[in-house]
NUKOLGU-272923 format. One record per residue: residue number from 1; residue in one letter; x, y, z of N, C-alpha, C in turn. Coordinates in steps of 0.1 Angstrom, whole numbers, always signed. Atoms other than C-alpha are relative to their C-alpha. Layout:
> NUM	a	X	Y	Z	X	Y	Z	X	Y	Z
...
REM end
This chain:
> 1	m	+6	+12	-1	+475	+1404	+968	+11	-10	+6
> 2	s	-5	+11	-5	+488	+1373	+988	+5	-8	-10
> 3	d	-4	+11	+7	+511	+1348	+975	-8	-10	-3
> 4	i	+6	+18	+2	+499	+1312	+962	+8	-4	+5
> 5	r	-4	+9	-5	+508	+1289	+986	-8	-14	+2
> 6	f	+7	+11	-2	+499	+1255	+991	+3	-10	+11
> 7	d	-1	+7	-16	+505	+1248	+1028	-8	-11	+4
> 8	g	+7	+8	-4	+491	+1215	+1041	-9	-8	-12
> 9	k	+6	+7	+12	+482	+1206	+1005	+9	-11	-4
> 10	v	-5	+8	+7	+491	+1175	+986	-3	+0	-14
> 11	a	-3	+3	+16	+499	+1171	+949	+5	-14	-4
> 12	i	-6	+10	+10	+503	+1144	+925	+2	+3	-11
> 13	v	-5	-3	+13	+523	+1151	+893	+4	-9	-9
> 14	t	-7	+11	+6	+525	+1125	+868	+10	+5	-11
> 15	g	-10	-6	+11	+552	+1124	+840	+11	+12	+8
> 16	a	-9	-12	-7	+573	+1147	+869	+13	-2	+2
> 17	g	-15	+4	+0	+608	+1131	+863	+8	+10	-7
> 18	g	-6	-10	+10	+617	+1159	+836	-8	+7	-5
> 19	g	+6	-8	+10	+606	+1186	+816	-10	+7	+8
> 20	l	+9	-7	-4	+573	+1202	+823	-5	-6	+14
> 21	g	+7	+1	-16	+562	+1180	+854	+7	+1	+8
> 22	r	-8	-3	-10	+594	+1183	+869	+1	+17	+7
> 23	q	+0	-11	-4	+591	+1221	+868	-14	+3	+9
> 24	h	+13	-1	-8	+554	+1218	+881	+4	-5	+14
> 25	a	-3	+5	-9	+565	+1198	+907	+10	+9	+13
> 26	l	-9	-12	-9	+594	+1220	+920	-8	+10	+6
> 27	e	+3	-14	-2	+575	+1250	+919	-13	-3	+14
> 28	l	+9	+2	-11	+545	+1233	+942	+6	-2	+13
> 29	a	-10	+5	-12	+573	+1219	+967	+4	+16	+5
> 30	r	-5	-14	-3	+586	+1256	+968	-12	+10	+7
> 31	r	+12	-6	-8	+552	+1267	+979	-9	-6	+10
> 32	g	+7	+8	-12	+547	+1244	+1006	-5	-13	-3
> 33	a	+11	+14	-1	+526	+1214	+991	+11	-10	+1
> 34	r	-5	+14	+1	+538	+1179	+996	-4	-7	-13
> 35	v	+2	+5	+15	+543	+1162	+963	+7	-13	-3
> 36	v	-3	+22	+2	+543	+1124	+950	+5	+8	-16
> 37	i	-5	-5	+14	+568	+1128	+918	-3	-15	-6
> 38	n	+3	+9	+12	+550	+1101	+894	+11	-2	-12
> 39	d	-8	-1	+12	+574	+1090	+866	+4	-13	-5
> 40	l	-6	+12	+6	+578	+1057	+846	+13	-2	-5
> 41	g	-17	-2	+3	+612	+1068	+836	+0	-9	-14
> 42	g	-2	+8	+15	+605	+1052	+799	+4	+10	-7
> 43	s	-6	-5	+13	+618	+1064	+766	-12	+8	-5
> 44	m	+10	-13	+6	+600	+1093	+748	-13	-10	-9
> 45	d	+11	+4	+10	+578	+1065	+726	-6	-9	+12
> 46	g	+5	+6	-9	+568	+1049	+761	+3	-13	+7
> 47	s	-8	+12	-3	+592	+1020	+761	+9	-1	+14
> 48	g	-8	+2	-13	+612	+1008	+793	-5	+7	+11
> 49	g	+6	-6	-11	+611	+1022	+825	+11	-1	+12
> 50	s	-7	-2	-10	+632	+1033	+856	-4	+12	+8
> 51	s	+4	-8	-11	+624	+1052	+889	+10	+11	+2
> 52	d	-13	-5	-2	+658	+1071	+887	-4	+17	-1
> 53	a	+3	-15	+5	+643	+1103	+872	-6	+3	+8
> 54	a	+9	-3	-11	+617	+1105	+898	+10	+3	+15
> 55	m	-7	+1	-11	+640	+1099	+925	+11	+12	+2
> 56	k	-8	-15	-2	+664	+1130	+916	-10	+9	+3
> 57	v	+6	-14	-4	+636	+1153	+917	-5	+2	+14
> 58	v	-1	-2	-17	+627	+1141	+953	+10	+5	+6
> 59	e	-9	-4	-5	+661	+1147	+961	+2	+14	-2
> 60	e	+0	-14	+3	+659	+1181	+946	-10	+6	+10
> 61	i	+7	-5	-12	+630	+1190	+969	+2	+0	+11
> 62	k	-3	+1	-15	+642	+1177	+1000	+13	+9	+1
> 63	g	-11	-8	-1	+674	+1196	+990	-3	+16	+7
> 64	f	+2	-14	-6	+658	+1230	+999	-15	-2	+9
> 65	g	+9	+2	-9	+637	+1216	+1023	-16	-4	-2
> 66	g	+12	+3	+6	+604	+1205	+1007	+0	-16	+2
> 67	e	+7	+14	+0	+583	+1170	+1009	-4	-6	-11
> 68	a	+6	+5	+12	+582	+1147	+984	+5	-17	+0
> 69	i	-1	+17	+0	+580	+1108	+977	+0	+0	-15
> 70	a	+0	+3	+11	+586	+1091	+945	-8	-11	-6
> 71	n	+11	+8	+2	+561	+1068	+925	+7	-4	-15
> 72	g	-7	+3	+14	+575	+1047	+893	-12	-7	-7
> 73	a	+12	+12	+10	+536	+1031	+880	-2	+11	-9
> 74	s	+5	-2	+12	+526	+1035	+850	-13	+6	+0
> 75	v	+14	-1	-4	+495	+1056	+847	-10	-6	-8
> 76	t	+7	+8	+8	+480	+1033	+823	-4	-11	+7
> 77	d	-1	+14	-9	+485	+1004	+850	-12	+4	+11
> 78	d	+10	-5	-10	+451	+1004	+869	+6	-4	+15
> 79	a	-4	+3	-15	+469	+984	+900	+12	+12	+5
> 80	g	-11	-9	-3	+498	+1008	+896	-5	+15	+6
> 81	v	+7	-12	-1	+476	+1040	+898	-5	-2	+12
> 82	a	+5	+1	-11	+458	+1026	+925	+9	+1	+14
> 83	g	-9	-1	-10	+490	+1019	+944	+5	+13	+6
> 84	m	-5	-16	+1	+501	+1056	+937	-9	+7	+8
> 85	v	+10	-8	-7	+469	+1068	+953	-1	-6	+15
> 86	k	-2	+6	-14	+473	+1044	+984	+14	+6	+5
> 87	q	-11	-5	-4	+507	+1054	+988	+1	+14	+4
> 88	t	+4	-12	-5	+496	+1090	+989	-5	+1	+13
> 89	m	+10	-1	-12	+469	+1084	+1014	+10	-4	+13
> 90	d	-8	+4	-12	+492	+1064	+1037	+11	+10	+5
> 91	a	-6	-12	-2	+518	+1092	+1036	-3	+12	+8
> 92	w	+2	-12	-5	+498	+1122	+1041	-14	-1	+1
> 93	g	+16	-2	-5	+460	+1114	+1043	-9	+9	-8
> 94	r	+9	-7	+12	+446	+1135	+1014	+7	+2	-10
> 95	i	-3	-4	+15	+451	+1144	+979	-8	+15	-3
> 96	d	+9	-15	-2	+442	+1182	+972	+4	+2	-16
> 97	i	-3	-4	+15	+457	+1184	+934	+6	-11	-6
> 98	l	-3	+9	+7	+463	+1163	+905	+4	+8	-13
> 99	i	-9	-7	+11	+486	+1175	+877	+1	-12	-11
> 100	a	-4	+14	+9	+483	+1148	+849	+4	+4	-12
> 101	n	-9	-9	+11	+512	+1157	+825	+10	-13	-6
> 102	a	-5	+10	+8	+525	+1122	+814	-3	+0	-13
> 103	g	+3	-3	+10	+528	+1118	+781	+7	-7	-13
> 104	i	-11	+7	+9	+546	+1099	+751	-4	+3	-15
> 105	l	+4	-4	+14	+548	+1107	+711	+6	-13	-10
> 106	r	-5	+8	+11	+550	+1085	+684	-5	+3	-18
> 107	d	+7	-8	+10	+547	+1107	+655	+3	-6	-15
> 108	k	+1	+4	+14	+541	+1096	+617	-10	+5	-7
> 109	s	+10	-4	+9	+520	+1107	+588	-9	-11	+3
> 110	f	+15	+7	-3	+484	+1091	+587	+6	-10	-11
> 111	s	-3	+11	+12	+499	+1069	+556	+6	-10	+9
> 112	k	-11	+11	-5	+527	+1055	+576	-5	-4	+15
> 113	i	+4	+4	-14	+510	+1053	+611	-6	-14	+4
> 114	e	+7	+13	-3	+501	+1018	+628	-12	+6	+9
> 115	i	+12	-3	-14	+470	+1015	+649	+5	-4	+12
> 116	a	-6	+2	-12	+495	+1002	+678	+4	+15	+6
> 117	d	-2	-12	-4	+507	+1038	+677	-11	+8	+5
> 118	f	+14	-6	-5	+470	+1052	+683	+1	-6	+13
> 119	d	+4	+5	-11	+465	+1028	+709	+10	+3	+10
> 120	a	-12	-5	-14	+500	+1036	+729	-4	+14	+2
> 121	v	+1	-13	-1	+493	+1073	+725	-11	+3	+8
> 122	i	+12	-3	-4	+460	+1075	+732	-4	-7	+15
> 123	g	+0	+9	-10	+463	+1049	+760	+7	+11	+12
> 124	v	-8	-6	-11	+489	+1071	+779	-8	+14	-1
> 125	h	+5	-17	-1	+475	+1109	+772	-14	-1	+5
> 126	v	+15	+0	-9	+439	+1098	+778	-5	-8	+11
> 127	m	+6	+10	-13	+435	+1068	+799	+8	+2	+11
> 128	g	-9	-2	-8	+465	+1078	+813	-3	+11	+10
> 129	t	+9	-11	-6	+446	+1110	+825	-11	-6	+9
> 130	v	+12	+1	-5	+413	+1096	+832	+4	-12	+12
> 131	k	-1	+6	-12	+425	+1068	+856	+5	+5	+12
> 132	p	-8	-5	-12	+447	+1088	+879	-15	+9	+6
> 133	c	+7	-10	-7	+418	+1114	+880	-15	-10	+6
> 134	k	+9	+6	-5	+390	+1087	+885	+5	-7	+16
> 135	a	-4	+4	-8	+412	+1072	+912	-1	+10	+13
> 136	v	-3	-10	-11	+417	+1107	+933	-19	+3	-2
> 137	w	+16	-6	+0	+376	+1115	+925	-5	+1	+13
> 138	e	+12	+0	-12	+358	+1103	+954	+10	+6	+13
> 139	i	-7	-4	-10	+389	+1113	+978	-3	+17	-3
> 140	m	+3	-15	+0	+384	+1151	+966	-14	+4	-1
> 141	k	+17	-1	-3	+345	+1146	+967	+0	+0	+14
> 142	a	+0	-2	-15	+351	+1137	+1002	+3	+10	+7
> 143	q	-9	-11	-6	+374	+1165	+1011	-11	+14	-5
> 144	n	+7	-12	+7	+350	+1190	+992	+11	+9	-7
> 145	y	-11	-8	+7	+383	+1202	+976	+9	-9	-9
> 146	g	-11	+8	+11	+402	+1192	+943	+4	+11	-11
> 147	r	-3	-11	+13	+420	+1211	+916	+7	-11	-7
> 148	i	-6	+8	+8	+430	+1189	+886	+4	+10	-12
> 149	v	-1	-7	+13	+445	+1201	+854	+9	-14	-9
> 150	v	-2	+8	+13	+450	+1181	+822	+9	+4	-7
> 151	t	-10	-6	+9	+474	+1184	+795	-2	-1	-12
> 152	t	+6	+1	+13	+460	+1193	+762	+12	+5	-9
> 153	s	-8	-5	+8	+480	+1207	+731	-6	+7	-11
> 154	s	+4	-8	+13	+477	+1230	+700	-1	-11	-10
> 155	t	+2	+13	+10	+480	+1197	+682	-14	-4	-1
> 156	g	+12	+4	-1	+447	+1187	+696	-11	+11	-4
> 157	l	+12	-12	+4	+430	+1223	+689	+2	+3	-10
> 158	y	-2	-8	+13	+444	+1232	+658	+8	-11	-11
> 159	g	-7	+7	+11	+463	+1203	+641	+14	+0	-1
> 160	n	-17	-3	+2	+501	+1196	+635	+3	-15	-12
> 161	f	-1	+13	+10	+511	+1173	+605	+8	-9	+5
> 162	g	-8	+12	-4	+525	+1137	+614	-7	-1	+18
> 163	q	+5	+1	-17	+505	+1140	+650	-15	-7	-2
> 164	t	+15	+4	+0	+468	+1123	+641	-1	-6	+14
> 165	n	-1	+7	-13	+474	+1101	+671	-2	+9	+11
> 166	y	+1	-9	-11	+484	+1127	+694	-9	+10	+2
> 167	g	+9	-8	+3	+460	+1154	+682	-12	-5	+7
> 168	a	+15	+6	-7	+429	+1130	+688	+2	-1	+14
> 169	a	-1	+4	-15	+442	+1121	+723	+0	+14	+7
> 170	k	-1	-12	-9	+450	+1158	+735	-15	+6	-5
> 171	l	+15	-6	+2	+414	+1171	+719	-10	-8	+8
> 172	g	+9	+7	-5	+397	+1144	+736	+3	+5	+18
> 173	l	+2	-1	-14	+410	+1153	+770	-7	+15	+6
> 174	v	+6	-13	-3	+397	+1188	+766	-20	-4	-1
> 175	g	+11	+8	-2	+361	+1166	+761	-4	-2	+14
> 176	f	+0	+5	-11	+369	+1151	+790	-2	+11	+14
> 177	m	+0	-6	-8	+376	+1181	+811	-15	+9	+1
> 178	n	+10	-7	+1	+346	+1198	+798	-13	-4	+8
> 179	t	+14	+8	-5	+320	+1174	+814	+6	-1	+18
> 180	l	-7	-1	-12	+346	+1169	+846	-4	+14	+7
> 181	k	-1	-11	-5	+343	+1204	+852	-14	+3	+10
> 182	l	+12	+1	-5	+307	+1202	+857	-6	-8	+13
> 183	e	+5	+8	-13	+303	+1173	+879	+9	+2	+13
> 184	g	-6	-1	-13	+332	+1182	+902	-5	+15	+5
> 185	a	+2	-12	-4	+315	+1219	+906	-9	+0	+17
> 186	k	+7	+1	-12	+293	+1210	+937	+9	-1	+13
> 187	n	-6	+6	-8	+321	+1195	+955	+17	+9	-1
> 188	n	-11	-11	-1	+348	+1228	+950	+10	-10	-8
> 189	i	-11	+9	+10	+366	+1203	+925	+3	+7	-14
> 190	k	-2	-9	+10	+380	+1227	+899	+6	-8	-11
> 191	v	-5	+7	+8	+390	+1212	+866	+5	+9	-13
> 192	n	-5	-7	+13	+415	+1229	+838	+7	-6	-7
> 193	a	-11	+3	+11	+436	+1224	+809	+9	+9	-4
> 194	i	-12	-7	+7	+470	+1234	+799	+3	-4	-11
> 195	s	-3	+3	+13	+481	+1237	+765	+13	+6	-1
> 196	p	-13	-7	-3	+520	+1243	+767	+6	+1	-11
> 197	v	-9	+2	+8	+544	+1249	+742	+16	+3	+5
> 198	a	-13	-2	-7	+579	+1242	+757	+10	-7	-3
> 199	a	-11	+9	+5	+613	+1226	+753	+2	-10	+10
> 200	t	-2	+13	-7	+611	+1193	+764	+6	-11	-9
> 201	r	-5	+11	+6	+627	+1159	+753	-9	-4	-14
> 202	m	+10	+5	+8	+593	+1157	+734	-3	+11	-13
> 203	t	+3	-10	+10	+597	+1187	+711	+15	+5	-4
> 204	e	-13	-5	+5	+638	+1190	+712	+4	-2	-15
> 205	n	-6	+6	+14	+641	+1175	+677	-13	+8	-8
> 206	l	+10	-5	+10	+609	+1198	+662	+4	+12	+1
> 207	m	-1	-14	-1	+623	+1232	+670	+13	+5	-1
> 208	p	-13	-6	+0	+655	+1251	+662	+6	+5	+15
> 209	p	-5	-2	-12	+681	+1257	+692	-5	+15	+6
> 210	a	+4	-14	-10	+671	+1295	+697	-15	+0	+2
> 211	m	+12	+1	-6	+635	+1287	+700	-1	-6	+9
> 212	l	+0	+6	-12	+642	+1262	+724	+3	+6	+11
> 213	d	-4	-10	-11	+658	+1288	+746	-8	+5	+4
> 214	a	+11	-7	-7	+627	+1309	+747	-9	-7	+4
> 215	l	+12	+6	-5	+605	+1281	+754	+6	-12	+15
> 216	k	-4	+12	-14	+618	+1265	+789	-14	+0	+7
> 217	p	+10	+7	-7	+595	+1246	+806	-6	+6	+15
> 218	d	+5	-5	-11	+596	+1268	+837	-8	+15	-3
> 219	f	+14	-11	+2	+576	+1297	+816	-15	-4	+2
> 220	v	+14	+2	+3	+545	+1276	+814	-6	-3	+15
> 221	t	+4	+4	-15	+547	+1264	+853	-7	+11	+7
> 222	p	+9	-10	-4	+534	+1298	+866	-16	-3	-3
> 223	g	+14	+3	+1	+500	+1291	+848	-5	-10	+6
> 224	v	+4	+11	-4	+499	+1258	+859	-6	+1	+14
> 225	i	+4	-1	-16	+501	+1268	+897	-10	+10	+0
> 226	y	+13	-8	-3	+476	+1294	+892	-15	-12	-1
> 227	l	+13	+10	+4	+451	+1267	+876	-6	-9	+14
> 228	v	+2	+9	-9	+453	+1245	+906	+3	+7	+13
> 229	s	-1	-10	-14	+454	+1274	+933	-15	-1	+8
> 230	e	+15	-3	-11	+425	+1282	+959	-8	+7	-9
> 231	d	+6	-10	+5	+413	+1310	+937	-1	-6	-16
> 232	a	-4	+6	+15	+416	+1288	+903	-14	+6	-8
> 233	p	+13	+1	+10	+389	+1292	+874	-2	-15	-1
> 234	t	+2	+14	+2	+375	+1258	+862	-3	+2	-15
> 235	g	+3	+5	+14	+371	+1245	+825	+6	+12	-9
> 236	a	-10	-10	+9	+396	+1269	+812	+10	-8	-9
> 237	i	-11	+8	+11	+420	+1261	+782	+9	+8	+0
> 238	l	-9	-12	+2	+452	+1280	+791	+12	-4	-7
> 239	t	-14	+4	+9	+480	+1280	+763	+9	+10	+9
> 240	a	-11	-9	-5	+513	+1291	+776	+10	-7	-6
> 241	g	-14	+3	+4	+548	+1292	+762	+9	+14	-1
> 242	a	-10	-12	+4	+578	+1316	+760	-5	+15	+10
> 243	g	+4	-11	-9	+560	+1338	+790	-12	+6	-4
> 244	v	+15	-5	+10	+529	+1341	+768	-12	-6	+5
> 245	f	+14	+8	-10	+493	+1334	+783	-11	+2	-8
> 246	a	+10	-3	+9	+464	+1333	+764	-11	-14	+6
> 247	v	+10	+9	+2	+429	+1314	+766	-7	-4	-11
> 248	a	+9	+6	+11	+413	+1291	+741	-11	-6	+3
> 249	r	+14	+8	-2	+380	+1284	+735	-8	-4	-13
> 250	i	+8	+3	+9	+354	+1267	+715	-10	+8	-4
> 251	y	+10	-9	+3	+330	+1290	+695	-8	-6	-7
> 252	e	+7	+3	+10	+301	+1284	+679	-6	+12	-6
> 253	t	+11	-12	+7	+283	+1305	+655	-14	+0	-3
> 254	d	+17	+1	-4	+247	+1317	+659	-8	-7	-10
> 255	g	+7	+11	+10	+240	+1301	+626	-15	+7	-4
> 256	i	+11	-3	+4	+207	+1304	+608	-11	-14	+0
> 257	y	+10	+13	-1	+173	+1283	+608	-4	-1	-15
> 258	l	+5	+2	+14	+164	+1269	+574	-10	-8	-3
> 259	g	+16	+9	+2	+131	+1251	+583	+5	-14	+1
> 260	q	+2	+15	-7	+124	+1215	+590	-5	-9	-11
> 261	g	+6	+8	+8	+108	+1203	+559	+8	+1	-15
> 262	g	-3	-1	+13	+126	+1196	+527	+14	+9	-2
> 263	i	-8	-7	+0	+159	+1210	+533	+11	-6	-8
> 264	s	-11	+5	+11	+189	+1205	+507	+14	+4	+4
> 265	a	-17	-2	-4	+224	+1202	+508	+2	+17	-8
> 266	e	+0	-9	+9	+220	+1230	+481	-2	+17	+10
> 267	e	+6	-9	-10	+201	+1255	+508	+16	+3	+9
> 268	v	-13	+1	-8	+233	+1245	+531	+12	+9	-7
> 269	r	-12	-6	+7	+259	+1256	+504	-4	+16	-2
> 270	d	+5	-15	+3	+240	+1288	+495	-2	+8	+12
> 271	n	+3	-5	-10	+236	+1298	+530	+14	+2	+10
> 272	w	-14	+3	-7	+274	+1293	+540	+4	+12	+7
> 273	d	-6	-13	-4	+284	+1328	+545	-7	+3	+12
> 274	k	+8	-3	-10	+253	+1331	+568	+4	-9	+12
> 275	i	-5	+10	-9	+262	+1299	+586	+12	+1	+9
> 276	t	-17	+1	-5	+299	+1307	+593	+1	+17	+5
> 277	d	-2	-15	-6	+293	+1347	+601	+2	-1	+16
> 278	p	-4	-1	-15	+310	+1354	+635	-6	+6	+9
> 279	a	+8	-11	-7	+287	+1381	+643	-11	-11	+10
> 280	g	+9	+6	-10	+269	+1366	+676	+7	-15	+6
> 281	q	-5	+10	-4	+291	+1337	+680	+0	-2	+16
> 282	e	+3	-1	-16	+292	+1321	+717	+9	-12	+3
> 283	a	-9	+14	-3	+315	+1296	+737	-10	-3	+10
> 284	y	+9	+7	-12	+290	+1273	+756	+8	-4	+11
> 285	e	-6	+5	-12	+297	+1266	+793	-4	-16	+1
> 286	q	+7	+11	-3	+277	+1231	+786	-4	-5	-15
> 287	g	+8	+6	+13	+264	+1211	+757	-16	+7	-4
> 288	g	+15	-4	+1	+230	+1222	+766	-5	+12	-4
> 289	g	+2	-16	+3	+236	+1258	+756	-3	-3	-17
> 290	q	+2	+3	+18	+238	+1243	+714	-16	-2	+1
> 291	t	+15	+4	-1	+204	+1229	+723	-8	+12	-1
> 292	q	+8	-12	-1	+190	+1259	+735	-3	+9	-10
> 293	k	-1	-11	+14	+200	+1280	+707	-10	-4	-13
> 294	f	+12	+6	+11	+182	+1254	+684	-14	+4	+2
> 295	f	+12	-2	-4	+154	+1258	+700	-6	+15	+1
> 296	r	+5	-13	+2	+152	+1295	+702	+3	+4	-15
> 297	k	+2	-4	+14	+161	+1300	+665	-14	-7	-6
> 298	i	+10	+4	+7	+132	+1275	+656	-12	+9	+5
> 299	s	+9	-7	-6	+111	+1298	+680	-1	+13	-8
> 300	g	+0	-15	+5	+120	+1328	+658	+11	+11	+5
> 301	g	-10	-8	-8	+148	+1342	+681	+13	-1	-8
REM end
């Protein structure tokens, strides 16, 4: 099969000044894409800002003959996001790919965390994904082409101590993707999620050096490149790290019908093994699949 190429395509990568975003942007450029390197240049908790990191990545890309421009807007700022999209359209006239990678951490146990820590993390991860997606959506619809990757996490999928805010944000993005994939289908807009495990400044204090060496960001990027390619799937949650790739899915058991009159909590308790039996479980393509199952069970199916 032929190599995956992005000649003539334009990509925006948020949080691309370092770590995963930088690797995604570099690889897109190597494969022919023109890339907007968006990075606020703030600290890990979201404070501060500088465009130096984005400019360095632009220079790297230009150094091997690629095309790139820097953008220092915050993904949470409406005017900044609008300006980023305008800058891209003014430069290249289209937007084919959006990789929403920007993120921050404010880790604390739930006993110690402040509501402000929730507001900040959800603001960057959720709204900092929603706002760029919204800003490019009509452009992609008019083109009848678009590829979007949102960044989720094993913390959102499975939990991790001290990261209630981060986990809530990251699983929220899966819900966002699940509906966006449906709304984009008729216009050839494919939307997927990457769940990476990589050694970045957000994880360097969480893992021993030997593990960090095995978790280079460039081991994740091949999966992202496929998810924004012409032949990408849609609605996938691709987990990636250390050269390992897998797909995460949300399954629902077939369950049982307990009737509609006088159901008690004790009946739920006494039938728990049947309710949780994995035989016949299914990963639905949309919410209506669950409703259809309920009516099938009522009808004796």
